[in-house]
C-alpha positions in Angstrom: 0.0 0.0 0.0 2.8 2.4 0.9 4.7 1.5 -2.3 1.5 2.2 -4.4 1.2 5.6 -2.7 4.8 6.4 -3.5 4.4 5.2 -7.1 1.5 7.6 -7.4 3.6 10.4 -6.0 6.3 9.6 -8.6 3.8 9.7 -11.5 2.5 13.1 -10.2 6.0 14.5 -9.8 7.0 13.3 -13.3 3.9 15.0 -14.8 4.8 18.2 -13.1 8.4 17.9 -14.2 7.3 17.3 -17.8 5.1 20.4 -17.7 8.0 22.5 -16.4 10.3 21.1 -19.1 7.7 22.1 -21.7 7.7 25.6 -20.2 11.5 25.7 -20.3 11.4 24.6 -24.0 8.8 27.2 -24.9 10.6 30.0 -23.0 13.9 29.0 -24.5 12.4 29.3 -28.0 11.0 32.7 -27.1 14.3 33.9 -25.7 16.2 32.7 -28.8 13.7 34.5 -31.0 13.9 37.7 -29.0 17.7 37.6 -29.0 17.6 37.1 -32.8 15.2 40.0 -33.3 17.2 42.3 -31.0 20.7 41.2 -31.9 22.9 44.1 -33.2 23.2 44.0 -36.9 27.0 44.4 -36.9 29.1 41.3 -36.0 28.3 37.6 -35.5 25.4 36.4 -33.3 25.8 35.1 -29.7 25.1 31.6 -31.0 27.9 31.9 -33.6 30.3 33.2 -31.0 29.5 30.3 -28.6 29.9 27.8 -31.4 33.3 29.2 -32.3 34.3 29.2 -28.6 33.4 25.5 -28.3 35.5 24.7 -31.3 38.5 26.5 -29.9 38.1 24.8 -26.5 37.9 21.4 -28.2 41.2 22.1 -30.1 42.8 23.3 -26.9 41.8 20.1 -25.0 42.7 17.6 -27.7 45.9 19.1 -29.2 48.5 18.2 -26.6 51.5 19.0 -28.9 50.8 22.7 -29.5 53.8 25.0 -29.4 53.8 27.6 -26.6 53.2 30.6 -28.8 50.3 28.9 -30.7 48.7 27.7 -27.4 49.0 31.3 -26.1 47.3 32.7 -29.2 44.6 30.1 -28.9 43.9 31.1 -25.3 43.8 34.7 -26.3 41.2 33.9 -29.0 39.0 32.1 -26.4 39.2 35.0 -24.0 38.3 37.4 -26.7 35.3 35.3 -27.7 34.2 35.1 -24.1 34.3 38.9 -23.8 32.3 39.3 -27.0 29.7 36.8 -25.8 29.3 38.6 -22.4 29.0 42.0 -24.1 26.5 40.7 -26.6 24.4 39.0 -23.8 24.7 42.1 -21.7 23.5 44.2 -24.6 20.6 41.9 -25.2 19.6 41.8 -21.5 19.4 45.6 -21.6 16.2 45.0 -23.5 13.3 44.8 -21.0 11.4 42.1 -23.0 14.5 40.0 -23.5 15.5 40.4 -19.8 12.0 39.4 -18.6 12.0 36.4 -20.9 15.4 35.3 -19.6 14.3 35.7 -16.0 11.2 33.6 -16.6 13.4 31.0 -18.4 15.8 30.8 -15.4 12.9 30.4 -13.0 11.3 27.7 -15.1 14.7 25.9 -15.3 15.1 26.1 -11.5 11.6 24.7 -11.0 12.2 21.9 -13.6 15.5 21.0 -11.8 13.8 21.0 -8.4 11.0 18.8 -9.7 13.5 16.5 -11.3 15.3 16.1 -7.9 11.9 15.4 -6.3 11.2 12.7 -9.0 14.6 11.1 -8.3 14.0 11.1 -4.5 10.5 9.7 -4.8 11.7 7.1 -7.4 14.5 6.0 -5.1 12.0 5.8 -2.2 9.6 3.7 -4.3 12.5 1.5 -5.4 13.6 1.0 -1.8 10.0 0.1 -0.9 9.9 -2.4 -3.8 13.3 -3.9 -2.7 12.0 -4.2 0.9 8.8 -5.9 -0.3 10.8 -8.3 -2.5 13.0 -9.1 0.5 10.0 -9.8 2.6 8.5 -12.1 -0.1 11.9 -13.9 -0.4 12.1 -14.3 3.4 8.5 -15.6 3.5 9.2 -18.0 0.6 12.3 -19.2 2.5 10.3 -19.8 5.7 7.5 -21.5 3.7 10.1 -23.9 2.1 11.6 -24.6 5.6 8.1 -25.3 6.9 7.4 -27.7 4.0 10.7 -29.4 4.6 10.0 -29.7 8.3 6.5 -31.1 7.5 8.0 -33.7 5.1 10.6 -34.6 7.7 7.9 -35.0 10.3 5.8 -37.2 8.0 8.9 -39.3 7.2 9.8 -39.6 10.9 6.2 -40.4 11.8 6.1 -43.1 9.1 9.3 -44.6 10.4 7.9 -44.5 14.0 4.6 -46.1 12.8 6.6 -48.8 11.0 8.8 -49.4 14.1 5.6 -49.6 16.3 4.1 -52.1 13.9 7.3 -54.3 14.0 7.3 -54.1 17.8 3.6 -55.3 17.9 4.5 -58.1 15.5 7.5 -59.1 17.7 5.2 -59.2 20.8 2.7 -61.3 18.9 5.5 -63.6 17.8 6.8 -63.9 21.4 3.2 -64.8 22.5 3.0 -67.4 19.8 6.4 -68.8 20.8 5.2 -68.9 24.4 2.1 -70.9 23.4 4.3 -73.3 21.3 6.8 -73.7 24.2 4.0 -74.3 26.7 2.4 -76.9 24.4 5.8 -78.6 23.9 6.4 -78.7 27.7 2.9 -80.2 28.3 3.6 -82.8 25.7 7.0 -83.5 27.2 5.4 -83.9 30.7 2.7 -86.2 29.3 5.3 -88.3 27.5 7.6 -88.4 30.5 4.6 -89.4 32.7 3.6 -92.1 30.2 7.1 -93.3 30.1 7.4 -93.4 33.9 4.1 -95.3 34.1 5.3 -97.7 31.5 8.6 -98.3 33.4 6.7 -98.6 36.7 4.3 -101.1 35.2 7.1 -103.2 33.8 8.9 -103.1 37.2 5.7 -104.1 38.9 5.2 -107.1 36.6 8.8 -108.2 37.2 8.2 -108.0 41.0 4.9 -109.8 40.7 6.6 -112.6 38.8 9.1 -112.9 41.6 6.2 -113.1 44.1 4.6 -115.8 42.1 7.8 -117.8 42.0 7.9 -117.6 45.8 10.9 -115.3 46.0 11.3 -113.1 48.9 10.1 -109.5 48.4 11.5 -106.4 50.0 9.5 -103.6 51.6 10.1 -101.4 48.6 8.9 -104.2 46.2 5.7 -104.5 48.2 5.2 -100.8 48.0 5.7 -100.9 44.2 3.1 -103.7 43.9 0.7 -101.9 46.1 1.1 -98.7 44.1 0.6 -100.5 40.8 -2.6 -102.2 42.1 -1.3 -105.8 42.3 -2.0 -105.9 46.0 
């Protein structure tokens, strides 16, 4: 919202600057026309003198191998042109209409420059707002990516935990199954052992009973075995 407001201010400042530039252009044309109409008939115009001065300045700047006397003469020519230009402009500004037009032109230029500075400041402020907004968007996008990565990691970790829990439950069930199997095997072993013991005891009882039938002497322990097996 603040950036939009600043952009609107930039557009308004640009429109104002363009209007001042148009005024400068129109006033500049008017000043040039007035100068042309009021220029003294004798001698070259101010524009021609300025053009000649620029050419001499260019030669002075680019010709590094000028002899001292030629360079001195060139400098004197430039000074003479500068004096002529000042005198011509002073003569022109003595005319009220020309002087007033020049004053308006200078004021318009000052306003145009001031408006241009304002445009630059507002544009810089709008750009700073834009950069700050982009930075916020980038930071938000970074945080969103980090949140997505954390969510993915959480889901992955939860999946591993669920799988580990399932395996743990399976192991518990297997342990219970093994307990049942071991209990069954123990019961079978006890039954087999009991059956075996009974078979051995029966055989021992039969042998003792045979001794009894043959009239052999039996010990107290033999009698107890026979009693236990049901022979007595």
